[in-house]
C-alpha positions as CSV (number, residue, x, y, z in Angstrom):
1,X,2.4,17.3,5.0
2,X,-1.3,18.2,5.2
3,X,-3.7,15.4,3.9
4,X,-4.9,17.6,1.1
5,X,-1.5,18.4,-0.3
6,X,-0.6,14.8,0.1
7,X,-3.4,13.5,-1.9
8,X,-2.7,16.1,-4.5
9,X,0.9,14.9,-4.6
10,X,-0.1,11.2,-5.0
11,X,-2.5,12.3,-7.8
12,X,0.5,14.0,-9.7
13,X,2.6,10.9,-9.3
14,X,-0.2,8.5,-10.5
15,X,-0.6,10.8,-13.6
16,X,3.1,10.8,-14.5
17,X,3.3,7.0,-14.0
18,X,0.3,6.3,-16.1
19,X,2.0,8.2,-19.1
20,X,5.1,6.1,-18.8
21,X,3.3,2.9,-18.3
22,X,1.1,3.6,-21.4
23,X,4.4,4.4,-23.4
24,X,5.8,0.9,-22.3
25,X,2.6,-0.8,-23.3
26,X,2.4,0.7,-26.8
27,X,6.2,-0.1,-27.5
28,X,5.6,-3.8,-26.5
29,X,2.4,-4.2,-28.5
30,X,3.8,-2.5,-31.6
31,X,7.1,-4.4,-31.3
32,X,5.3,-7.7,-30.8
33,X,2.8,-7.2,-33.7
34,X,5.5,-6.2,-36.1
35,X,7.9,-9.0,-35.3
36,X,5.2,-11.6,-34.8
37,X,6.6,-12.6,-31.4
38,X,3.7,-13.5,-29.4
39,X,5.5,-13.4,-26.0
40,X,6.4,-9.6,-26.5
41,X,2.7,-8.9,-27.5
42,X,1.4,-10.8,-24.4
43,X,4.0,-8.8,-22.3
44,X,2.6,-5.6,-23.7
45,X,-1.1,-6.6,-22.9
46,X,0.2,-7.4,-19.4
47,X,1.6,-4.0,-19.1
48,X,-1.8,-2.7,-19.6
49,X,-2.3,-3.8,-15.9
50,X,0.1,-1.1,-14.9
51,X,-1.9,1.6,-16.6
52,X,-5.2,0.1,-15.3
53,X,-3.7,0.2,-11.7
54,X,-2.8,3.9,-12.2
55,X,-6.3,4.7,-13.3
56,X,-8.0,2.8,-10.4
57,X,-5.6,4.7,-8.1
58,X,-6.7,8.0,-9.5
59,X,-10.3,7.1,-8.7
60,X,-9.2,6.0,-5.1
61,X,-7.3,9.1,-4.4
62,X,-10.3,11.2,-5.7
63,X,-12.6,9.5,-3.1
64,X,-9.9,9.9,-0.4
65,X,-9.8,13.7,-1.1
66,X,-13.5,14.0,0.0
67,X,-14.0,15.6,3.4
68,X,-15.7,13.6,6.3
69,X,-19.4,13.8,6.4
70,X,-22.4,12.4,8.2
71,X,-22.2,9.1,6.0
72,X,-18.5,8.6,6.4
73,X,-17.7,10.5,9.6
74,X,-14.1,9.0,9.6
75,X,-13.5,10.3,6.1
76,X,-12.9,8.5,2.8
77,X,-9.4,7.4,3.3
78,X,-10.1,3.6,3.1
79,X,-11.2,4.1,-0.5
80,X,-7.4,4.3,-1.1
81,X,-6.9,1.0,0.5
82,X,-9.9,-0.5,-1.5
83,X,-8.1,0.6,-4.7
84,X,-5.1,-1.2,-3.3
85,X,-7.0,-4.3,-3.0
86,X,-8.2,-4.0,-6.6
87,X,-4.6,-3.7,-7.8
88,X,-3.9,-6.9,-5.9
89,X,-6.7,-8.6,-7.9
90,X,-5.0,-7.4,-11.1
91,X,-1.6,-8.8,-9.9
92,X,-3.4,-12.2,-9.1
93,X,-4.8,-12.4,-12.6
94,X,-1.4,-11.8,-13.9
95,X,0.0,-14.6,-11.7
96,X,-2.6,-17.0,-13.0
97,X,-1.7,-16.1,-16.5
98,X,2.1,-16.2,-15.9
99,X,1.8,-19.7,-14.1
100,X,-0.2,-21.1,-17.0
101,X,2.2,-19.8,-19.7
102,X,5.1,-21.2,-17.7
103,X,3.7,-24.7,-17.7
104,X,2.8,-24.4,-21.3
105,X,6.4,-23.4,-22.2
106,X,7.9,-26.1,-20.2
107,X,5.8,-28.7,-22.2
108,X,6.2,-27.1,-25.5
109,X,9.5,-25.2,-25.9
110,X,9.9,-23.1,-29.0
111,X,12.6,-21.4,-31.0
112,X,12.5,-17.9,-32.4
113,X,14.7,-15.3,-34.2
114,X,15.3,-12.1,-32.4
115,X,16.7,-9.0,-34.1
116,X,18.9,-6.4,-32.4
117,X,16.1,-3.7,-32.7
118,X,13.9,-6.0,-30.8
119,X,16.5,-6.2,-28.0
120,X,17.0,-2.5,-28.0
121,X,13.3,-1.6,-27.7
122,X,12.7,-4.3,-25.0
123,X,15.7,-2.9,-23.0
124,X,14.3,0.6,-23.4
125,X,10.9,-0.5,-22.0
126,X,12.7,-2.4,-19.0
127,X,14.5,0.8,-18.4
128,X,11.3,2.9,-18.2
129,X,9.9,0.3,-15.8
130,X,12.8,0.5,-13.6
131,X,12.6,4.4,-13.5
132,X,8.8,4.0,-12.6
133,X,9.5,1.7,-9.7
134,X,12.2,4.0,-8.4
135,X,10.1,7.2,-8.9
136,X,6.8,5.8,-7.7
137,X,8.3,3.7,-4.7
138,X,10.2,6.7,-3.5
139,X,7.1,8.8,-3.7
140,X,5.1,6.2,-1.8
141,X,7.5,6.2,1.0
142,X,7.7,9.9,1.2
143,X,4.1,10.4,1.2
144,X,3.4,7.1,3.1
145,X,1.0,5.9,0.6
146,X,0.3,2.1,0.5
147,X,-1.3,2.7,-2.9
148,X,1.9,4.1,-4.6
149,X,3.9,1.5,-2.9
150,X,1.6,-1.3,-4.0
151,X,1.5,0.1,-7.5
152,X,5.3,0.2,-7.7
153,X,5.5,-3.4,-6.3
154,X,3.3,-4.5,-9.2
155,X,5.6,-2.7,-11.7
156,X,8.5,-4.9,-10.3
157,X,6.5,-7.9,-11.4
158,X,6.4,-6.3,-15.0
159,X,10.2,-5.7,-14.8
160,X,10.7,-9.4,-14.0
161,X,8.4,-10.6,-16.8
162,X,9.9,-8.3,-19.4
163,X,13.3,-9.5,-18.4
164,X,12.3,-13.1,-18.7
165,X,10.8,-12.5,-22.2
166,X,14.1,-10.8,-23.2
167,X,16.4,-13.6,-21.8
168,X,14.0,-16.4,-22.9
169,X,13.8,-15.0,-26.4
170,X,17.5,-14.8,-26.6
171,X,18.1,-18.4,-25.5
172,X,15.2,-19.8,-27.7
173,X,16.6,-18.1,-30.7
174,X,19.8,-20.0,-30.3
175,X,18.2,-23.4,-29.2
176,X,19.9,-23.0,-25.8
177,X,17.9,-24.8,-23.2
178,X,14.5,-23.9,-24.8
179,X,12.9,-25.1,-21.6
180,X,14.6,-22.6,-19.5
181,X,12.0,-19.8,-20.2
182,X,9.3,-22.0,-18.7
183,X,11.4,-22.4,-15.5
184,X,12.2,-18.7,-15.1
185,X,8.4,-18.0,-15.6
186,X,7.5,-20.1,-12.8
187,X,10.2,-18.6,-10.6
188,X,8.8,-15.2,-11.4
189,X,5.3,-16.5,-10.4
190,X,6.5,-17.3,-7.0
191,X,8.0,-13.7,-6.4
192,X,4.7,-12.2,-7.7
193,X,2.9,-14.4,-5.2
194,X,5.0,-13.0,-2.4
195,X,4.1,-9.4,-3.5
196,X,0.4,-10.5,-3.3
197,X,0.6,-11.8,0.2
198,X,2.5,-8.7,1.3
199,X,-0.1,-6.3,-0.1
200,X,-3.0,-8.4,1.4
201,X,-1.4,-8.3,4.8
202,X,-0.8,-4.6,5.0
203,X,-4.4,-3.9,3.6
204,X,-6.0,-6.4,5.9
205,X,-4.5,-4.6,8.8
206,X,-6.2,-1.3,7.8
207,X,-9.4,-2.7,7.0
208,X,-9.7,-4.8,10.1
209,X,-8.6,-2.0,12.3
210,X,-5.4,-3.3,13.6
211,X,-3.5,-1.1,16.1
212,X,-1.5,1.5,14.2
213,X,0.5,2.9,17.1
214,X,1.9,0.7,19.8
215,X,-0.4,1.3,23.0
216,X,2.8,1.3,25.1
217,X,4.2,4.2,23.2
218,X,0.8,6.3,23.5
219,X,0.7,5.5,27.2
220,X,4.2,6.7,27.7
221,X,3.4,10.0,25.8
222,X,0.1,10.6,27.7
223,X,1.7,9.9,31.1
224,X,4.3,12.6,30.4
225,X,1.8,15.3,30.5
226,X,1.5,16.9,33.9
227,X,-1.8,16.0,35.6
228,X,-2.4,12.7,33.9
229,X,-2.7,10.0,36.6
230,X,-3.4,7.0,34.4
231,X,-4.2,5.9,30.9
232,X,-5.8,2.7,29.7
233,X,-8.3,1.4,27.0
234,X,-5.9,2.7,24.4
235,X,-7.0,1.9,20.7
236,X,-5.8,3.2,17.4
237,X,-7.1,2.5,13.9
238,X,-6.8,3.5,10.3
239,X,-3.4,4.0,8.4
240,X,-0.1,5.3,9.8
241,X,-0.5,8.6,7.9
242,X,-4.1,8.9,8.8
243,X,-5.2,7.3,12.2
244,X,-7.6,7.9,15.0
245,X,-6.9,7.3,18.7
246,X,-9.3,6.5,21.7
247,X,-8.2,6.3,25.2
248,X,-9.3,6.7,28.8
249,X,-7.4,9.3,30.9
250,X,-7.2,9.4,34.7
251,X,-7.2,12.8,36.4
252,X,-7.4,14.2,40.1
253,X,-10.8,13.2,41.6
254,X,-11.7,16.6,42.6
255,X,-10.7,18.3,39.5
256,X,-13.5,20.3,37.7
257,X,-14.9,19.0,34.3
258,X,-13.7,22.3,32.7
259,X,-10.1,21.8,34.0
260,X,-10.0,18.1,33.1
261,X,-11.4,18.8,29.6
262,X,-9.9,22.2,28.7
263,X,-6.5,21.8,30.1
264,X,-5.4,18.2,30.9
265,X,-7.2,16.6,28.0
266,X,-6.2,19.5,25.5
267,X,-2.6,19.1,26.5
268,X,-2.7,15.3,26.0
269,X,-4.1,15.9,22.4
270,X,-1.4,18.4,21.6
271,X,1.4,16.2,23.0
272,X,0.1,13.1,20.9
273,X,-0.1,15.3,17.9
274,X,3.5,16.5,18.3
275,X,4.8,13.0,19.0
276,X,2.9,10.9,16.3
277,X,2.4,12.3,12.9
278,X,-0.6,11.3,11.1
279,X,-3.2,11.4,14.0
280,X,-6.3,13.0,12.7
281,X,-8.4,12.9,15.8
282,X,-8.1,11.7,19.5
283,X,-11.2,10.7,21.6
284,X,-10.6,11.0,25.3
285,X,-12.7,9.6,28.1
286,X,-12.0,11.4,31.5
287,X,-12.0,9.2,34.7
288,X,-11.5,10.3,38.4
289,X,-8.5,8.9,40.0
290,X,-9.7,7.3,43.2
291,X,-9.5,4.1,45.0
292,X,-12.1,2.6,42.6
293,X,-10.1,3.3,39.6
294,X,-8.4,0.0,39.0
295,X,-11.9,-1.8,39.6
296,X,-13.7,0.4,37.4
297,X,-11.7,-0.1,34.4
298,X,-12.4,-3.8,34.6
299,X,-16.2,-3.2,34.3
300,X,-18.4,-3.6,31.2
301,X,-15.9,-3.5,28.3
302,X,-12.7,-3.1,30.4
303,X,-11.6,-6.6,30.3
304,X,-11.7,-6.4,26.5
305,X,-9.3,-3.7,26.4
306,X,-5.9,-4.6,24.8
307,X,-3.9,-2.5,27.0
308,X,-4.9,-1.8,30.6
């Protein structure tokens, strides 16, 4: 899928999930206000985080759709990654609130009365969230978007919290283990922490230019092209669905620049493009294959290359 079409599809997914998340938020806040159950109202306010995540994601995609220019020659794709980090911040804020509430409920357990209507509406809101996780997570994998995957992960936390509120309300209304809701809250906080760590790891790799494609796989691909004598200094950075590759390519010593560039180098780029989806550009440095080749690749920056 072309980058432009991919971003348009991500944009559509975000608008649809924004509508669903706002629906959940309204249901919980109205229900909590009418029944006077503070936990449900707080859960509704927490659901605003899902809507805010969608809005931030829409801004991130808008920047990512901009074409490369003199200021950002590698494009604006990392704005999507920045939006993902902002979502992580929202999740962390939620984690702090949940942990604090869990401790308070352990120290001060309460009993409440829950009507059948309350259970029904809370169940409906959980069902909507489950659909959002399925829909957005599936779209994220199909479109290879860490933004959609991160956003759906945040919604998973919302499902856990809503389920906790429902279960905790049921138990407290019958004075059955009134302290159990505090324990469940702290367990949920642990799972949300795992989500935060997972997102930070994935985004850190992108922002710190970790290798996107295994250099050995690129080496094997390049060496399958007739005329390629050696390949080293292989680097790739960006995201899996939008990455850039640099490498040094060895050709016959007496080969002309025209032939090395217009034939061998061109074929290598075509082969890489066919083998690895998501490569946006390949920068190839041509070197002559002679007796000094091994020594030459260890000069200047050669010893710093990750794959020789």
